[in-house]
Gaussian input, Z-matrix of N, CA and C with variables (Angstrom, degrees):
# hf/3-21g

backbone

0 1
 N
 C     1     B1
 C     2     B2     1     A1
 N     3     B3     2     A2     1     D1
 C     4     B4     3     A3     2     D2
 C     5     B5     4     A4     3     D3
 N     6     B6     5     A5     4     D4
 C     7     B7     6     A6     5     D5
 C     8     B8     7     A7     6     D6
 N     9     B9     8     A8     7     D7
 C    10    B10     9     A9     8     D8
 C    11    B11    10    A10     9     D9
 N    12    B12    11    A11    10    D10
 C    13    B13    12    A12    11    D11
 C    14    B14    13    A13    12    D12
 N    15    B15    14    A14    13    D13
 C    16    B16    15    A15    14    D14
 C    17    B17    16    A16    15    D15
 N    18    B18    17    A17    16    D16
 C    19    B19    18    A18    17    D17
 C    20    B20    19    A19    18    D18
 N    21    B21    20    A20    19    D19
 C    22    B22    21    A21    20    D20
 C    23    B23    22    A22    21    D21
 N    24    B24    23    A23    22    D22
 C    25    B25    24    A24    23    D23
 C    26    B26    25    A25    24    D24
 N    27    B27    26    A26    25    D25
 C    28    B28    27    A27    26    D26
 C    29    B29    28    A28    27    D27
 N    30    B30    29    A29    28    D28
 C    31    B31    30    A30    29    D29
 C    32    B32    31    A31    30    D30
 N    33    B33    32    A32    31    D31
 C    34    B34    33    A33    32    D32
 C    35    B35    34    A34    33    D33
 N    36    B36    35    A35    34    D34
 C    37    B37    36    A36    35    D35
 C    38    B38    37    A37    36    D36
 N    39    B39    38    A38    37    D37
 C    40    B40    39    A39    38    D38
 C    41    B41    40    A40    39    D39
 N    42    B42    41    A41    40    D40
 C    43    B43    42    A42    41    D41
 C    44    B44    43    A43    42    D42
 N    45    B45    44    A44    43    D43
 C    46    B46    45    A45    44    D44
 C    47    B47    46    A46    45    D45
 N    48    B48    47    A47    46    D46
 C    49    B49    48    A48    47    D47
 C    50    B50    49    A49    48    D48
 N    51    B51    50    A50    49    D49
 C    52    B52    51    A51    50    D50
 C    53    B53    52    A52    51    D51
 N    54    B54    53    A53    52    D52
 C    55    B55    54    A54    53    D53
 C    56    B56    55    A55    54    D54
 N    57    B57    56    A56    55    D55
 C    58    B58    57    A57    56    D56
 C    59    B59    58    A58    57    D57
 N    60    B60    59    A59    58    D58
 C    61    B61    60    A60    59    D59
 C    62    B62    61    A61    60    D60
 N    63    B63    62    A62    61    D61
 C    64    B64    63    A63    62    D62
 C    65    B65    64    A64    63    D63
 N    66    B66    65    A65    64    D64
 C    67    B67    66    A66    65    D65
 C    68    B68    67    A67    66    D66
 N    69    B69    68    A68    67    D67
 C    70    B70    69    A69    68    D68
 C    71    B71    70    A70    69    D69
 N    72    B72    71    A71    70    D70
 C    73    B73    72    A72    71    D71
 C    74    B74    73    A73    72    D72
 N    75    B75    74    A74    73    D73
 C    76    B76    75    A75    74    D74
 C    77    B77    76    A76    75    D75
 N    78    B78    77    A77    76    D76
 C    79    B79    78    A78    77    D77
 C    80    B80    79    A79    78    D78
 N    81    B81    80    A80    79    D79
 C    82    B82    81    A81    80    D80
 C    83    B83    82    A82    81    D81
 N    84    B84    83    A83    82    D82
 C    85    B85    84    A84    83    D83
 C    86    B86    85    A85    84    D84
 N    87    B87    86    A86    85    D85
 C    88    B88    87    A87    86    D86
 C    89    B89    88    A88    87    D87
 N    90    B90    89    A89    88    D88
 C    91    B91    90    A90    89    D89
 C    92    B92    91    A91    90    D90
 N    93    B93    92    A92    91    D91
 C    94    B94    93    A93    92    D92
 C    95    B95    94    A94    93    D93
 N    96    B96    95    A95    94    D94
 C    97    B97    96    A96    95    D95
 C    98    B98    97    A97    96    D96
 N    99    B99    98    A98    97    D97
 C   100   B100    99    A99    98    D98
 C   101   B101   100   A100    99    D99
 N   102   B102   101   A101   100   D100
 C   103   B103   102   A102   101   D101
 C   104   B104   103   A103   102   D102
 N   105   B105   104   A104   103   D103
 C   106   B106   105   A105   104   D104
 C   107   B107   106   A106   105   D105
 N   108   B108   107   A107   106   D106
 C   109   B109   108   A108   107   D107
 C   110   B110   109   A109   108   D108
 N   111   B111   110   A110   109   D109
 C   112   B112   111   A111   110   D110
 C   113   B113   112   A112   111   D111
 N   114   B114   113   A113   112   D112
 C   115   B115   114   A114   113   D113
 C   116   B116   115   A115   114   D114
 N   117   B117   116   A116   115   D115
 C   118   B118   117   A117   116   D116
 C   119   B119   118   A118   117   D117
 N   120   B120   119   A119   118   D118
 C   121   B121   120   A120   119   D119
 C   122   B122   121   A121   120   D120
 N   123   B123   122   A122   121   D121
 C   124   B124   123   A123   122   D122
 C   125   B125   124   A124   123   D123
 N   126   B126   125   A125   124   D124
 C   127   B127   126   A126   125   D125
 C   128   B128   127   A127   126   D126
 N   129   B129   128   A128   127   D127
 C   130   B130   129   A129   128   D128
 C   131   B131   130   A130   129   D129
 N   132   B132   131   A131   130   D130
 C   133   B133   132   A132   131   D131
 C   134   B134   133   A133   132   D132
 N   135   B135   134   A134   133   D133
 C   136   B136   135   A135   134   D134
 C   137   B137   136   A136   135   D135
 N   138   B138   137   A137   136   D136
 C   139   B139   138   A138   137   D137
 C   140   B140   139   A139   138   D138
 N   141   B141   140   A140   139   D139
 C   142   B142   141   A141   140   D140
 C   143   B143   142   A142   141   D141
 N   144   B144   143   A143   142   D142
 C   145   B145   144   A144   143   D143
 C   146   B146   145   A145   144   D144
 N   147   B147   146   A146   145   D145
 C   148   B148   147   A147   146   D146
 C   149   B149   148   A148   147   D147
 N   150   B150   149   A149   148   D148
 C   151   B151   150   A150   149   D149
 C   152   B152   151   A151   150   D150
 N   153   B153   152   A152   151   D151
 C   154   B154   153   A153   152   D152
 C   155   B155   154   A154   153   D153
 N   156   B156   155   A155   154   D154
 C   157   B157   156   A156   155   D155
 C   158   B158   157   A157   156   D156
 N   159   B159   158   A158   157   D157
 C   160   B160   159   A159   158   D158
 C   161   B161   160   A160   159   D159
 N   162   B162   161   A161   160   D160
 C   163   B163   162   A162   161   D161
 C   164   B164   163   A163   162   D162
 N   165   B165   164   A164   163   D163
 C   166   B166   165   A165   164   D164
 C   167   B167   166   A166   165   D165
 N   168   B168   167   A167   166   D166
 C   169   B169   168   A168   167   D167
 C   170   B170   169   A169   168   D168
 N   171   B171   170   A170   169   D169
 C   172   B172   171   A171   170   D170
 C   173   B173   172   A172   171   D171
 N   174   B174   173   A173   172   D172
 C   175   B175   174   A174   173   D173
 C   176   B176   175   A175   174   D174
 N   177   B177   176   A176   175   D175
 C   178   B178   177   A177   176   D176
 C   179   B179   178   A178   177   D177
 N   180   B180   179   A179   178   D178
 C   181   B181   180   A180   179   D179
 C   182   B182   181   A181   180   D180
 N   183   B183   182   A182   181   D181
 C   184   B184   183   A183   182   D182
 C   185   B185   184   A184   183   D183
 N   186   B186   185   A185   184   D184
 C   187   B187   186   A186   185   D185
 C   188   B188   187   A187   186   D186
 N   189   B189   188   A188   187   D187
 C   190   B190   189   A189   188   D188
 C   191   B191   190   A190   189   D189
 N   192   B192   191   A191   190   D190
 C   193   B193   192   A192   191   D191
 C   194   B194   193   A193   192   D192
 N   195   B195   194   A194   193   D193
 C   196   B196   195   A195   194   D194
 C   197   B197   196   A196   195   D195
 N   198   B198   197   A197   196   D196
 C   199   B199   198   A198   197   D197
 C   200   B200   199   A199   198   D198
 N   201   B201   200   A200   199   D199
 C   202   B202   201   A201   200   D200
 C   203   B203   202   A202   201   D201
 N   204   B204   203   A203   202   D202
 C   205   B205   204   A204   203   D203
 C   206   B206   205   A205   204   D204
 N   207   B207   206   A206   205   D205
 C   208   B208   207   A207   206   D206
 C   209   B209   208   A208   207   D207
 N   210   B210   209   A209   208   D208
 C   211   B211   210   A210   209   D209
 C   212   B212   211   A211   210   D210
 N   213   B213   212   A212   211   D211
 C   214   B214   213   A213   212   D212
 C   215   B215   214   A214   213   D213
 N   216   B216   215   A215   214   D214
 C   217   B217   216   A216   215   D215
 C   218   B218   217   A217   216   D216
 N   219   B219   218   A218   217   D217
 C   220   B220   219   A219   218   D218
 C   221   B221   220   A220   219   D219
 N   222   B222   221   A221   220   D220
 C   223   B223   222   A222   221   D221
 C   224   B224   223   A223   222   D222
 N   225   B225   224   A224   223   D223
 C   226   B226   225   A225   224   D224
 C   227   B227   226   A226   225   D225
 N   228   B228   227   A227   226   D226
 C   229   B229   228   A228   227   D227
 C   230   B230   229   A229   228   D228
 N   231   B231   230   A230   229   D229
 C   232   B232   231   A231   230   D230
 C   233   B233   232   A232   231   D231
 N   234   B234   233   A233   232   D232
 C   235   B235   234   A234   233   D233
 C   236   B236   235   A235   234   D234
 N   237   B237   236   A236   235   D235
 C   238   B238   237   A237   236   D236
 C   239   B239   238   A238   237   D237
 N   240   B240   239   A239   238   D238
 C   241   B241   240   A240   239   D239
 C   242   B242   241   A241   240   D240
 N   243   B243   242   A242   241   D241
 C   244   B244   243   A243   242   D242
 C   245   B245   244   A244   243   D243
 N   246   B246   245   A245   244   D244
 C   247   B247   246   A246   245   D245
 C   248   B248   247   A247   246   D246
 N   249   B249   248   A248   247   D247
 C   250   B250   249   A249   248   D248
 C   251   B251   250   A250   249   D249
 N   252   B252   251   A251   250   D250
 C   253   B253   252   A252   251   D251
 C   254   B254   253   A253   252   D252
 N   255   B255   254   A254   253   D253
 C   256   B256   255   A255   254   D254
 C   257   B257   256   A256   255   D255
 N   258   B258   257   A257   256   D256
 C   259   B259   258   A258   257   D257
 C   260   B260   259   A259   258   D258
 N   261   B261   260   A260   259   D259
 C   262   B262   261   A261   260   D260
 C   263   B263   262   A262   261   D261
 N   264   B264   263   A263   262   D262
 C   265   B265   264   A264   263   D263
 C   266   B266   265   A265   264   D264
 N   267   B267   266   A266   265   D265
 C   268   B268   267   A267   266   D266
 C   269   B269   268   A268   267   D267
 N   270   B270   269   A269   268   D268
 C   271   B271   270   A270   269   D269
 C   272   B272   271   A271   270   D270
 N   273   B273   272   A272   271   D271
 C   274   B274   273   A273   272   D272
 C   275   B275   274   A274   273   D273
 N   276   B276   275   A275   274   D274
 C   277   B277   276   A276   275   D275
 C   278   B278   277   A277   276   D276
 N   279   B279   278   A278   277   D277
 C   280   B280   279   A279   278   D278
 C   281   B281   280   A280   279   D279
 N   282   B282   281   A281   280   D280
 C   283   B283   282   A282   281   D281
 C   284   B284   283   A283   282   D282
 N   285   B285   284   A284   283   D283
 C   286   B286   285   A285   284   D284
 C   287   B287   286   A286   285   D285
 N   288   B288   287   A287   286   D286
 C   289   B289   288   A288   287   D287
 C   290   B290   289   A289   288   D288
 N   291   B291   290   A290   289   D289
 C   292   B292   291   A291   290   D290
 C   293   B293   292   A292   291   D291
 N   294   B294   293   A293   292   D292
 C   295   B295   294   A294   293   D293
 C   296   B296   295   A295   294   D294
 N   297   B297   296   A296   295   D295
 C   298   B298   297   A297   296   D296
 C   299   B299   298   A298   297   D297
 N   300   B300   299   A299   298   D298
 C   301   B301   300   A300   299   D299
 C   302   B302   301   A301   300   D300
 N   303   B303   302   A302   301   D301
 C   304   B304   303   A303   302   D302
 C   305   B305   304   A304   303   D303
 N   306   B306   305   A305   304   D304
 C   307   B307   306   A306   305   D305
 C   308   B308   307   A307   306   D306
 N   309   B309   308   A308   307   D307
 C   310   B310   309   A309   308   D308
 C   311   B311   310   A310   309   D309
 N   312   B312   311   A311   310   D310
 C   313   B313   312   A312   311   D311
 C   314   B314   313   A313   312   D312
 N   315   B315   314   A314   313   D313
 C   316   B316   315   A315   314   D314
 C   317   B317   316   A316   315   D315

   B1=1.4460
   B2=1.5345
   B3=1.2907
   B4=1.4588
   B5=1.5328
   B6=1.3211
   B7=1.4575
   B8=1.5244
   B9=1.3133
   B10=1.4614
   B11=1.5284
   B12=1.3308
   B13=1.4753
   B14=1.5236
   B15=1.3275
   B16=1.4660
   B17=1.5302
   B18=1.3115
   B19=1.4673
   B20=1.5273
   B21=1.3336
   B22=1.4642
   B23=1.5234
   B24=1.3156
   B25=1.4703
   B26=1.5266
   B27=1.3264
   B28=1.4661
   B29=1.5280
   B30=1.3149
   B31=1.4644
   B32=1.5316
   B33=1.3434
   B34=1.4693
   B35=1.5341
   B36=1.3391
   B37=1.4666
   B38=1.5322
   B39=1.3048
   B40=1.4624
   B41=1.5338
   B42=1.3209
   B43=1.4675
   B44=1.5263
   B45=1.3241
   B46=1.4708
   B47=1.5263
   B48=1.3296
   B49=1.4699
   B50=1.5172
   B51=1.3262
   B52=1.4745
   B53=1.5255
   B54=1.3112
   B55=1.4653
   B56=1.5224
   B57=1.3102
   B58=1.4737
   B59=1.5252
   B60=1.3193
   B61=1.4669
   B62=1.5312
   B63=1.3328
   B64=1.4692
   B65=1.5234
   B66=1.3304
   B67=1.4657
   B68=1.5200
   B69=1.3454
   B70=1.4654
   B71=1.5279
   B72=1.3234
   B73=1.4647
   B74=1.5249
   B75=1.2985
   B76=1.4568
   B77=1.5226
   B78=1.2878
   B79=1.4659
   B80=1.5217
   B81=1.3180
   B82=1.4612
   B83=1.5214
   B84=1.3364
   B85=1.4657
   B86=1.5288
   B87=1.2992
   B88=1.4693
   B89=1.5250
   B90=1.3205
   B91=1.4675
   B92=1.5375
   B93=1.3061
   B94=1.4634
   B95=1.5231
   B96=1.3246
   B97=1.4763
   B98=1.5218
   B99=1.3188
   B100=1.4580
   B101=1.5320
   B102=1.3288
   B103=1.4636
   B104=1.5289
   B105=1.3144
   B106=1.4689
   B107=1.5266
   B108=1.3214
   B109=1.4696
   B110=1.5269
   B111=1.3042
   B112=1.4575
   B113=1.5295
   B114=1.3292
   B115=1.4675
   B116=1.5256
   B117=1.3288
   B118=1.4695
   B119=1.5199
   B120=1.3161
   B121=1.4628
   B122=1.5312
   B123=1.3220
   B124=1.4654
   B125=1.5266
   B126=1.3296
   B127=1.4640
   B128=1.5239
   B129=1.3325
   B130=1.4608
   B131=1.5294
   B132=1.3311
   B133=1.4600
   B134=1.5141
   B135=1.3244
   B136=1.4611
   B137=1.5244
   B138=1.3350
   B139=1.4620
   B140=1.5256
   B141=1.3150
   B142=1.4637
   B143=1.5249
   B144=1.3202
   B145=1.4620
   B146=1.5265
   B147=1.3170
   B148=1.4701
   B149=1.5230
   B150=1.3192
   B151=1.4691
   B152=1.5236
   B153=1.2926
   B154=1.4663
   B155=1.5278
   B156=1.3322
   B157=1.4679
   B158=1.5229
   B159=1.3343
   B160=1.4584
   B161=1.5222
   B162=1.3182
   B163=1.4542
   B164=1.5366
   B165=1.3172
   B166=1.4637
   B167=1.5167
   B168=1.3206
   B169=1.4736
   B170=1.5246
   B171=1.2983
   B172=1.4584
   B173=1.5199
   B174=1.3111
   B175=1.4624
   B176=1.5224
   B177=1.3316
   B178=1.4641
   B179=1.5277
   B180=1.3350
   B181=1.4536
   B182=1.5174
   B183=1.3174
   B184=1.4586
   B185=1.5211
   B186=1.3266
   B187=1.4653
   B188=1.5249
   B189=1.3103
   B190=1.4549
   B191=1.5215
   B192=1.3155
   B193=1.4579
   B194=1.5211
   B195=1.3221
   B196=1.4635
   B197=1.5281
   B198=1.3368
   B199=1.4554
   B200=1.5288
   B201=1.3304
   B202=1.4661
   B203=1.5277
   B204=1.3251
   B205=1.4590
   B206=1.5226
   B207=1.3248
   B208=1.4705
   B209=1.5258
   B210=1.3159
   B211=1.4493
   B212=1.5271
   B213=1.3308
   B214=1.4658
   B215=1.5381
   B216=1.3091
   B217=1.4602
   B218=1.5284
   B219=1.3220
   B220=1.4609
   B221=1.5289
   B222=1.3372
   B223=1.4730
   B224=1.5354
   B225=1.3258
   B226=1.4588
   B227=1.5302
   B228=1.3343
   B229=1.4526
   B230=1.5307
   B231=1.3304
   B232=1.4629
   B233=1.5247
   B234=1.3163
   B235=1.4646
   B236=1.5219
   B237=1.3141
   B238=1.4667
   B239=1.5270
   B240=1.3249
   B241=1.4696
   B242=1.5176
   B243=1.3193
   B244=1.4686
   B245=1.5310
   B246=1.3120
   B247=1.4718
   B248=1.5312
   B249=1.3218
   B250=1.4694
   B251=1.5219
   B252=1.3151
   B253=1.4627
   B254=1.5289
   B255=1.3186
   B256=1.4743
   B257=1.5293
   B258=1.3235
   B259=1.4679
   B260=1.5263
   B261=1.3334
   B262=1.4556
   B263=1.5289
   B264=1.3447
   B265=1.4571
   B266=1.5122
   B267=1.3134
   B268=1.4650
   B269=1.5212
   B270=1.3213
   B271=1.4675
   B272=1.5160
   B273=1.3263
   B274=1.4632
   B275=1.5166
   B276=1.3027
   B277=1.4504
   B278=1.5209
   B279=1.3166
   B280=1.4556
   B281=1.5210
   B282=1.3221
   B283=1.4666
   B284=1.5184
   B285=1.3148
   B286=1.4541
   B287=1.5285
   B288=1.3319
   B289=1.4675
   B290=1.5254
   B291=1.3166
   B292=1.4729
   B293=1.5209
   B294=1.3321
   B295=1.4661
   B296=1.5260
   B297=1.3282
   B298=1.4588
   B299=1.5300
   B300=1.3149
   B301=1.4694
   B302=1.5300
   B303=1.3047
   B304=1.4751
   B305=1.5277
   B306=1.3216
   B307=1.4667
   B308=1.5236
   B309=1.3095
   B310=1.4509
   B311=1.5285
   B312=1.3032
   B313=1.4644
   B314=1.5286
   B315=1.3226
   B316=1.4696
   B317=1.5056
   A1=108.34
   A2=115.96
   A3=122.82
   A4=108.85
   A5=116.81
   A6=121.08
   A7=110.27
   A8=115.23
   A9=121.41
   A10=109.95
   A11=116.39
   A12=120.22
   A13=110.81
   A14=116.75
   A15=120.61
   A16=110.68
   A17=115.88
   A18=120.73
   A19=109.84
   A20=115.91
   A21=120.20
   A22=110.91
   A23=116.32
   A24=120.55
   A25=110.77
   A26=116.40
   A27=121.36
   A28=111.46
   A29=116.39
   A30=120.97
   A31=112.16
   A32=115.96
   A33=121.55
   A34=111.63
   A35=114.18
   A36=121.73
   A37=108.00
   A38=116.50
   A39=120.39
   A40=110.90
   A41=115.19
   A42=120.88
   A43=109.34
   A44=117.00
   A45=120.76
   A46=111.30
   A47=116.46
   A48=120.07
   A49=110.61
   A50=116.54
   A51=120.12
   A52=108.76
   A53=116.80
   A54=121.36
   A55=110.85
   A56=117.04
   A57=120.35
   A58=111.54
   A59=116.07
   A60=119.89
   A61=109.84
   A62=116.93
   A63=121.16
   A64=110.91
   A65=116.28
   A66=121.23
   A67=113.43
   A68=115.56
   A69=122.56
   A70=112.23
   A71=114.53
   A72=120.36
   A73=108.98
   A74=115.37
   A75=120.41
   A76=108.75
   A77=115.74
   A78=123.17
   A79=114.27
   A80=118.71
   A81=121.45
   A82=106.28
   A83=116.24
   A84=117.73
   A85=110.26
   A86=115.66
   A87=121.46
   A88=112.71
   A89=117.35
   A90=120.68
   A91=110.52
   A92=116.12
   A93=120.84
   A94=110.72
   A95=116.85
   A96=120.75
   A97=110.22
   A98=116.52
   A99=120.91
   A100=111.13
   A101=117.55
   A102=120.52
   A103=110.66
   A104=116.00
   A105=120.67
   A106=110.58
   A107=116.85
   A108=120.00
   A109=111.28
   A110=116.59
   A111=121.26
   A112=110.88
   A113=116.59
   A114=121.03
   A115=110.83
   A116=116.34
   A117=120.92
   A118=109.92
   A119=116.09
   A120=120.89
   A121=111.15
   A122=116.65
   A123=121.17
   A124=111.06
   A125=116.79
   A126=120.94
   A127=113.10
   A128=116.45
   A129=122.01
   A130=110.22
   A131=115.13
   A132=121.83
   A133=111.16
   A134=115.54
   A135=122.36
   A136=106.85
   A137=117.81
   A138=119.76
   A139=112.31
   A140=116.07
   A141=122.79
   A142=108.58
   A143=116.63
   A144=121.01
   A145=112.31
   A146=117.57
   A147=119.52
   A148=109.24
   A149=116.74
   A150=120.40
   A151=110.46
   A152=116.93
   A153=120.29
   A154=110.90
   A155=116.75
   A156=119.17
   A157=111.15
   A158=118.12
   A159=120.43
   A160=110.36
   A161=116.20
   A162=120.63
   A163=111.41
   A164=115.60
   A165=120.55
   A166=113.19
   A167=115.87
   A168=122.38
   A169=112.15
   A170=115.09
   A171=121.58
   A172=107.50
   A173=116.93
   A174=119.40
   A175=113.92
   A176=116.50
   A177=120.67
   A178=109.87
   A179=115.11
   A180=122.62
   A181=108.43
   A182=115.53
   A183=121.88
   A184=107.78
   A185=115.73
   A186=120.20
   A187=108.35
   A188=115.52
   A189=121.56
   A190=106.19
   A191=116.22
   A192=121.17
   A193=108.03
   A194=115.30
   A195=120.33
   A196=109.01
   A197=116.66
   A198=119.11
   A199=113.10
   A200=116.85
   A201=119.30
   A202=109.68
   A203=116.17
   A204=118.24
   A205=111.33
   A206=116.52
   A207=120.60
   A208=112.12
   A209=117.49
   A210=121.43
   A211=107.82
   A212=118.72
   A213=121.11
   A214=114.49
   A215=118.70
   A216=121.88
   A217=111.78
   A218=117.09
   A219=120.67
   A220=115.99
   A221=120.19
   A222=117.30
   A223=113.43
   A224=116.86
   A225=120.33
   A226=110.68
   A227=116.74
   A228=121.00
   A229=110.69
   A230=116.25
   A231=120.70
   A232=110.42
   A233=117.40
   A234=120.15
   A235=110.78
   A236=117.70
   A237=121.05
   A238=111.11
   A239=116.36
   A240=120.47
   A241=109.63
   A242=116.12
   A243=120.63
   A244=111.24
   A245=117.50
   A246=121.18
   A247=110.98
   A248=117.13
   A249=120.83
   A250=111.21
   A251=116.32
   A252=120.00
   A253=110.02
   A254=115.86
   A255=120.63
   A256=111.56
   A257=116.34
   A258=120.74
   A259=111.28
   A260=116.28
   A261=121.39
   A262=113.42
   A263=115.86
   A264=119.92
   A265=115.71
   A266=117.12
   A267=121.57
   A268=110.34
   A269=114.29
   A270=121.24
   A271=107.71
   A272=116.19
   A273=119.58
   A274=109.95
   A275=113.76
   A276=122.39
   A277=106.06
   A278=117.27
   A279=121.50
   A280=109.97
   A281=115.20
   A282=121.67
   A283=108.15
   A284=116.58
   A285=123.38
   A286=108.27
   A287=117.91
   A288=120.45
   A289=113.35
   A290=117.47
   A291=121.29
   A292=111.51
   A293=115.91
   A294=122.78
   A295=112.69
   A296=116.98
   A297=121.97
   A298=108.25
   A299=116.07
   A300=121.39
   A301=111.52
   A302=117.98
   A303=121.29
   A304=111.40
   A305=117.37
   A306=120.42
   A307=110.92
   A308=116.32
   A309=120.55
   A310=110.37
   A311=116.75
   A312=121.23
   A313=113.07
   A314=118.54
   A315=121.33
   A316=112.01
   D1=130.87
   D2=-179.91
   D3=-76.82
   D4=134.37
   D5=-179.38
   D6=-113.36
   D7=171.11
   D8=177.58
   D9=-62.21
   D10=-30.62
   D11=177.35
   D12=-65.02
   D13=-38.25
   D14=177.90
   D15=-63.71
   D16=-40.74
   D17=178.36
   D18=-63.65
   D19=-45.10
   D20=179.63
   D21=-60.29
   D22=-43.04
   D23=179.60
   D24=-63.69
   D25=-44.45
   D26=179.86
   D27=-62.48
   D28=-41.28
   D29=-177.84
   D30=-85.04
   D31=-8.47
   D32=-178.74
   D33=60.43
   D34=46.33
   D35=176.76
   D36=-135.71
   D37=176.69
   D38=178.34
   D39=-80.83
   D40=161.21
   D41=175.46
   D42=-61.40
   D43=-37.77
   D44=178.75
   D45=-60.17
   D46=-38.99
   D47=178.95
   D48=-65.92
   D49=-43.04
   D50=177.31
   D51=-59.81
   D52=-44.81
   D53=179.45
   D54=-59.33
   D55=-43.38
   D56=178.87
   D57=-61.09
   D58=-40.87
   D59=179.52
   D60=-66.19
   D61=-47.23
   D62=-178.81
   D63=-60.31
   D64=-40.87
   D65=-176.65
   D66=-90.56
   D67=8.21
   D68=176.05
   D69=55.12
   D70=44.07
   D71=176.12
   D72=-86.63
   D73=158.51
   D74=177.68
   D75=-76.58
   D76=-173.74
   D77=175.17
   D78=74.92
   D79=19.43
   D80=173.69
   D81=-124.04
   D82=123.01
   D83=-177.73
   D84=-71.37
   D85=160.01
   D86=-172.82
   D87=-62.10
   D88=-35.36
   D89=179.63
   D90=-64.66
   D91=-43.89
   D92=178.67
   D93=-66.45
   D94=-41.68
   D95=177.06
   D96=-55.42
   D97=-45.18
   D98=-178.86
   D99=-64.30
   D100=-39.45
   D101=177.44
   D102=-62.19
   D103=-43.45
   D104=-179.76
   D105=-67.32
   D106=-46.10
   D107=179.28
   D108=-61.41
   D109=-38.22
   D110=177.78
   D111=-64.48
   D112=-42.51
   D113=178.48
   D114=-65.05
   D115=-40.75
   D116=178.23
   D117=-60.23
   D118=-45.57
   D119=-179.40
   D120=-67.03
   D121=-45.60
   D122=-178.51
   D123=-60.47
   D124=-42.41
   D125=-177.61
   D126=-87.16
   D127=-6.62
   D128=-177.39
   D129=57.21
   D130=46.46
   D131=-178.15
   D132=-76.39
   D133=133.17
   D134=175.01
   D135=-124.98
   D136=120.09
   D137=-179.35
   D138=-57.51
   D139=142.38
   D140=178.34
   D141=-77.41
   D142=111.01
   D143=-175.74
   D144=-67.26
   D145=-30.43
   D146=177.87
   D147=-65.58
   D148=-46.72
   D149=179.09
   D150=-62.57
   D151=-41.82
   D152=-179.59
   D153=-64.80
   D154=-38.66
   D155=179.86
   D156=-68.51
   D157=-33.37
   D158=176.47
   D159=-65.82
   D160=-42.73
   D161=-179.95
   D162=-65.47
   D163=-45.17
   D164=-177.44
   D165=-78.89
   D166=-14.01
   D167=-177.32
   D168=61.88
   D169=32.44
   D170=174.22
   D171=-151.55
   D172=135.44
   D173=-175.31
   D174=-100.41
   D175=-15.73
   D176=-175.02
   D177=52.48
   D178=40.04
   D179=178.66
   D180=-122.85
   D181=134.62
   D182=177.81
   D183=-113.57
   D184=125.44
   D185=175.80
   D186=-89.46
   D187=130.15
   D188=176.95
   D189=-112.82
   D190=115.84
   D191=-176.91
   D192=-108.02
   D193=121.66
   D194=-179.82
   D195=-121.77
   D196=150.60
   D197=-179.30
   D198=-72.25
   D199=-30.52
   D200=-178.97
   D201=-160.78
   D202=124.59
   D203=177.01
   D204=-76.80
   D205=-8.27
   D206=177.74
   D207=-79.60
   D208=-18.23
   D209=177.33
   D210=-71.78
   D211=123.47
   D212=-174.95
   D213=-62.11
   D214=-16.00
   D215=178.96
   D216=-71.96
   D217=-38.41
   D218=-170.47
   D219=-72.37
   D220=-38.92
   D221=179.21
   D222=-58.04
   D223=-40.65
   D224=179.33
   D225=-67.65
   D226=-40.45
   D227=178.13
   D228=-63.16
   D229=-47.16
   D230=-178.95
   D231=-63.29
   D232=-39.85
   D233=178.77
   D234=-62.19
   D235=-41.16
   D236=178.32
   D237=-64.89
   D238=-42.58
   D239=177.80
   D240=-61.89
   D241=-45.54
   D242=-178.44
   D243=-63.60
   D244=-41.83
   D245=178.70
   D246=-60.17
   D247=-46.94
   D248=-179.71
   D249=-67.61
   D250=-39.96
   D251=178.84
   D252=-61.20
   D253=-45.65
   D254=-179.54
   D255=-60.88
   D256=-41.98
   D257=178.70
   D258=-58.58
   D259=-29.13
   D260=-176.14
   D261=-104.48
   D262=15.62
   D263=174.73
   D264=81.12
   D265=18.92
   D266=179.32
   D267=-109.03
   D268=157.34
   D269=172.84
   D270=-109.99
   D271=158.24
   D272=177.54
   D273=-117.56
   D274=150.25
   D275=177.05
   D276=-125.90
   D277=120.08
   D278=-177.06
   D279=-95.20
   D280=128.51
   D281=177.29
   D282=-122.87
   D283=133.37
   D284=-178.73
   D285=-115.12
   D286=121.10
   D287=-178.01
   D288=-88.09
   D289=-8.74
   D290=-175.25
   D291=53.70
   D292=38.00
   D293=-179.45
   D294=57.29
   D295=27.76
   D296=-177.88
   D297=-112.33
   D298=110.13
   D299=-178.05
   D300=-59.44
   D301=-35.04
   D302=179.75
   D303=-61.51
   D304=-37.08
   D305=178.29
   D306=-66.42
   D307=-30.42
   D308=178.32
   D309=-69.11
   D310=-35.49
   D311=-176.12
   D312=-85.33
   D313=-15.50
   D314=-178.91
   D315=-69.80

């Protein structure tokens, strides 16, 4: 798996500089941005969303808890929630309690 360190090494810049480019922060000149973007493309780097969510302290994940996925009402509801969440940059996590209150509280 390609890491941000690999990108930094390829572009011959610091990890902080790569981070600034990825997060579209200022203070990186255009020439350096291009070197970093080129390295990202060459290595096919994809930022780790789990690591990014830990750093940002927000996961942009919505948990959808349903009592039973076998109930024909819930798949359509969950699909609508997921579609709207995706449009707004969120991911969904589906949890099924199997009509068991204890699973909801765990």
